[in-house]
BAFITOR-9176 format. One record per residue: residue in one letter; x, y, z of N, C-alpha, C in turn. Coordinates in steps of 0.2 Angstrom, whole numbers, plus 5000, padded with zeros to 4 digits. Each point is the difference from the previous one (the first is absolute). Example, Ala and Ser with C-alpha at 12.3 -4.5 7.8 and 13.67 -1.06 7.14 Angstrom:
BEGIN
A506649725039499650065000500450065000S499850054996500450065001499650055003
END
This chain:
BEGIN
X512847775717499750065002500650055002X499950065000500550055001500250005008X500650005001500349995007499950075004X500050064996500050065003499250035001X499549964998499450035000499749985007X499650055002499649995007499549954999X499650004994499549954999500149984992X500049935000500049974993499549955000X499650004994499549954999500149974992X499949935000500149984993499449954999X499650014995499449964998499649995006X499950045004499649995006499250004998X499749945003499349994997499649975006X499450025000499649985006499349984997X499849945001499349984997499649985006X499350025000499549985004499549964996X500149935000499649964996500150014993X499550024996500150024993500250074999X500050045005500150074999500750015001X500350044995500850025001500050075002X500150015006500150075003500650044998X500549965000500750034998500349954995X500250024994500349964995500650024998X500649965002500650014997500450075001X499950025006500350075002500750005001X500450044996500750015001500050085002X500450005006500150075003500650015004X500350064999500650015004499950075003X500250015006499950065004500750015003X500350064998500750025002500150035006X500549995003500150035007500050085000X499650035005500050075000499550044996X499649964996499550034995499350005003X499650054998499350005001499749974994X499749945000499749964995499350005000X499750024995499250004999499849944997X499549975003499749944997499250014999X499950014994499350034997499649944997X499450015001499549954997499350025002X499549984995499350015002499949955007X499450025003499849965006499949934997X500349955003500049934998500549984995X500550044998500449984995500649955002X500149995007500549965003500550035004X499950065001500550045004500149975007X499449995004500149985007500249935000X499849964996500249925000500750004999X500350044995500750004999500450025006X499850055004500350035006500049945005X499449975001499949955005500549944999X500149984993500549954999500750025002X500150064998500750035002500250005007X499450015004500150005007499949935004X499949954996499949935002499349995004X499550054998499449995003499649954996X500249994994499649964995500649964996X499949945000500549954996499850004993X500550024996499950004993499949934997X499650004994499949944997500649984996X500350054998500749984996500450065000X500650004997500550055000500450015006X500450055001500450015006500150075001X500250025006500150075002500550005006X500350065001500450025006499950075002X500050015006499950065003500650015005X500450064999500650015004500549945000X500049974994500549945000499749945003X499450005002499849945004499349974997X499849945001499449984997499450045003X499450004997499550035003499749975006X499950045006499849985006500649985005X500650014997500649995004500050055006X500149975006500050045006500550065000X500649994997500550065000499750054995X499749984995499850054995499450045003X499549965004499550035003500250055005X500549995004500350055005500250064997X500150004993500350064997499550034995X499449985001499450024995499450025004X499750064998499450025003499550014994X499449985002499549994995499350025002X499650034996499350005001499649974994X499749955000499749964995499250015001X499750034995499350014999499750055005X500049985007499750045005500349985006X500050055005500349985007499549965004X500249955004499649965004500250015007X499750045005500250015006499449985005X500250005007499449995005499650065001X499450004998499650065000499950045007X500149965005499850025007500750035003X500549994997500750035003500250064996X500350045003500350064997500549994995X500150054995500550004995500649985003X500250045005500749995004500049935002X499549975004500149935003500049954994X499650014995500149954994500750004998X500350064999500749994997500549985006X499950015006500449975005500049925000X499449984999499949934999500449974995X499950034994500349984994500850005001X500250065003500850005001500249955005X499649985005500249945004500149944996X499549984996500049944996500650004995X500150064997500650014995500750015004X500050005006500650015004500350064998X499650055000500250074998499950055007X500550045001500050045006499450045000X499650015006499550045001500150074998X500650025000500250074999499950024992X499949954996499850014993499350024999X499649995005499250014999499950074998X500250055005499850074999500350034994X500649994998500350024994499649984994X499849945000499549974994499450045000X499750015006499350045000500150074998X500650035002500150074997500150004993X500449954997500150004993499450014996X499449975002499450004997499550045003X500250055004499650055003499449975004X500249955004499449975004500250015008X500650045001500250005007499450035005X499750054997499550035004499349965001X500049944997499449965000500249935003X500650005002500349935002499649975005X499750035005499749975005499349984999X499750024994499349994998499949924998X499549975001499849944998500149994992X500349954998500049994992499350004997X499549975004499350004997499750064999X500350065003499750064999500450044994X500549974997500450034995499650014994X500050054996499850004993500449954996X499749994994500449964995500750024998X500050075000500750024998500550005006X499750015006500449995006500349925001X499549964998500249935000500549984995X500050034994500549994995500750035003X500050065003500650025002500349965006X499649975004500249965006500349944996X499749974995500349944996500750024998X500150064997500750024998500550015006X499750035005500450005006500349935002X499549955000500249935002500649984995X499950024993500549984996500750035001X500050055004500750045001500349985007X499649965004500349985006500649975001X500249964995500649965000500650044997X499950074998500550044997500349964994X499549984995500249954995500450034994X500449954997500350024994499650014994X499549955000499550004995499350015002X499650044997499350025002499649994994X499549955001499549994995499350025003X499750054996499450035001499549984995X499449975002499549994995499450045001X499950054995499550055001500050045006X500550035002500150035006499550065001X499850034995499650065000499249995000X499849945000499349985001499750045006X499550034998499650045006500350065002X500550024997500350075002499750064996X499950055004499850064996500650034996X499950054996500550034996500650025004X499950035006500650025004500449945003X499649955002500349935002500449974994X499750004994500449974995500650044998X500050065001500650054999500549985005X499849995006500549995006500349934999X499649954997500249934999500550004995X499950044994500550004995500750035003X499950055004500650035003500449955004X499649965004500349955004500449954996X499749984994500349944996500650034997X500050064998500650044997500550005005X499850015006500550015005500449935002X499649955000500249935001500649994994X499850024994500549994995500650045001X499950065002500650045002500549975005X499749965005500349975005500449944998X500049994993500349944998499749935000X499350005002499649945000499849994993X499849934999499749984994499350005001X499650034996499250015001499749974994X499549965001499649974995499350035001X499750044996499350035000499649974995X499549965003499549974996499450045000X499750024994499550055000499650004993X499450025000499750014994499950084999X500350045004500050074999500650034997X499950024994500650024996500450065002X499650055002500450065003500449995006X499849955004500449985006500649974998X500049954995500649974998500550044996X499750044996500450054996500450055004X499750025006500350055004500649975004X500049945001500549975005500549954997X499849964995500349944997500550024995X500649975000500550004994499849954995X499849945001499949954996499349975001X499749974995499349985000499949934997X499649965003499849944996499250005000X499849994994499249994999499849934999X499649985004499749935000499350004998X499849964995499349994998499849934999X499549975002499849934999500549965002X500450025005500549955003500750014997X500050034994500650014996500450075001X500650005000500450065000500050034993X499750064999499950024993500650054998X500350035005500550044998500450025007X500650014999500450035006500550054997X500150065004500450054998500050065004X500450054999500050065004499350044999X499850045004499450044999500150044994X500650034998500250044995499949964993X500349945000499949954995499349994998X499649985005499349984999499650074997X500150055003499750064998500250034993X500649984998500250024993500250075000X500150024993500250074999499350044999X500050065003499450045000499950024993X499350004998499850024993500050085000X500050034994500050074998499350014998X499650055003499350024998500150064996X499850004994500150064995499350024998X499950075001499450034997500250054995X499849984994500250044994499550014994X500050054996499650004995500450034994X499849984994499549954998500349925003X499549975002500249935003500249954995X499750004994500349954995500750024998X500250064999500750014999500449995005X499850015006500449985006500149935001X499549964998500049925000500549984995X500050034994500449974995500750025001X500150065003500750025001500349965005X499749985006500349965005500149934998X499649974996500149944997500649994996X500250064997500549994995500750015004X500050025006500650015004500349935002X500649994999500349935001500149985008X500050065004500149985007499350005004X499550014996499349995003499849935000X499949965006499849935000499349994998X499550045002499349994998499750075001X499450014996499650065001499249974999X499650025005499349994999499650055003X499450024996499650055002499649985006X499950045005499649995006499650065002X499350004997499650055001500350064996X500150065004500250064997500850014999X500449945002500750015000500349944997X500750004999500349944998500549985005X500049935001500449975005500649974996X500650035002500649984996500549965005X500249954998500649965003500650024997X500450045004500750024997500450025006X500749984999500550015006499950075002X500150015007500050075003500550054996X500649974998500550054997499850034994X499449974997499850034993499450045001X499850025006499450045001500150074996X500550035001500250074996500049994993X500249944997500049984993499350004997X499649975004499349994998499750074999X500150045005499750074999500250044994X500749994999500350044995499849974993X499949934999499849984994499250014998X499650015006499350014999500050084997X500350045004500050074998500350014992X500549964999500350014993499549984995X499549955002499549974995499450055000X500050055003499550055000499449985005X500249965005499549985005500050055006X499450025002500050045007499949955006X500650005004500049965006499750045006X499449985002499750035005500049975007X500349945000500149965007500549954999X500449995005500549955000500249985007X499949945002500249985007500149925000X500449985005500249935001499549975004X499749944999499549975004500349935002X500250005007500349945003499549945000X500149944998499649955001500049975008X499550005003499949975007500149935000X500249975006500149935001499349975000X499550035002499349984999499849984993X500250044995499949994993500449934998X500649995002500349944998499749945003X499850015007499749955003499349974996X499650054998499449984997500149974993X500650024997500249974994500249935000X500349995006500349935001499549955003X499550025003499649955004499350014998X499649945002499350005000499749995007X499450015001499750005006499649935001X500049964996499649945001500449934999X499749955003500349934999500549985004X500350055005500549985005499749965006X500549965002499849965007500050055005X499550005005500050055005500549995006X500350055002500450005006499650015006X499450024999499650025006499849945005X500149944997499949945005500549995005X500650034999500549985004500050045007X500249975005500050025007500550065001X499850055003500450065002500549985005X500650024999500649985005500650054999X500450015005500650035000500549965003X500750014998500549965003500550045003
END
């Protein structure tokens, strides 16, 4: 395993009877990066994170977190996490719930209000947890993850239940955590959320890691959308160009895979061939498109049976 990685996993596997929830996962998360962990519901995201935190014992394979085995007290002291959903006493206030958690974790009570302020809950700190909306409960769970001023923050679907403004605020908070030099793992099935804040991404499906790379690598080079007439001449001209990787008709235009530096060359060659170019634009592939290309939505072991917890 890499000695400078915050998280390393090799062939990490978890079986529940005949069901293989996680199958041979290899994973490395580097210090100081915001790392996205993507997959359909039930793909194995939460089970993997629970093994890394020592909440679930792997069936085989090995892992380390902050240079220690999963569940090691020293690693847990330096880690904050929200796994699946927050579990708090419903009859206590948000502030009192965090004060209890701080006491159990040997964290100064002075950390409670800054954590509440970070997730915009300071104004509702005295209200009972049971009166909170789903989005407020999620934000309190993130506040709990920040109590220990952790080096590593692991957030499993932190925007569940948030309205659009709340989602935007959560993305800003996650980006800020990265700017502070913390390592952040963001597990989600929401592509825009991950694309906005993460540098690298792993995609898991049916318990397997299907790809790992930077957001830019996974999205690939933007295609060039060309509207031109006559279209058959444009198609033949483009296919004859050595620097054009592919061309395909799509409705009323042509989708051309070509390096950005050759955009002007494409226009010049089409005009020279007597083609009237009426539209030309770059179309960036979204992470969501990559995700649906790589994954399927059926046949995965469900993570929904796991108990919610935070460490």
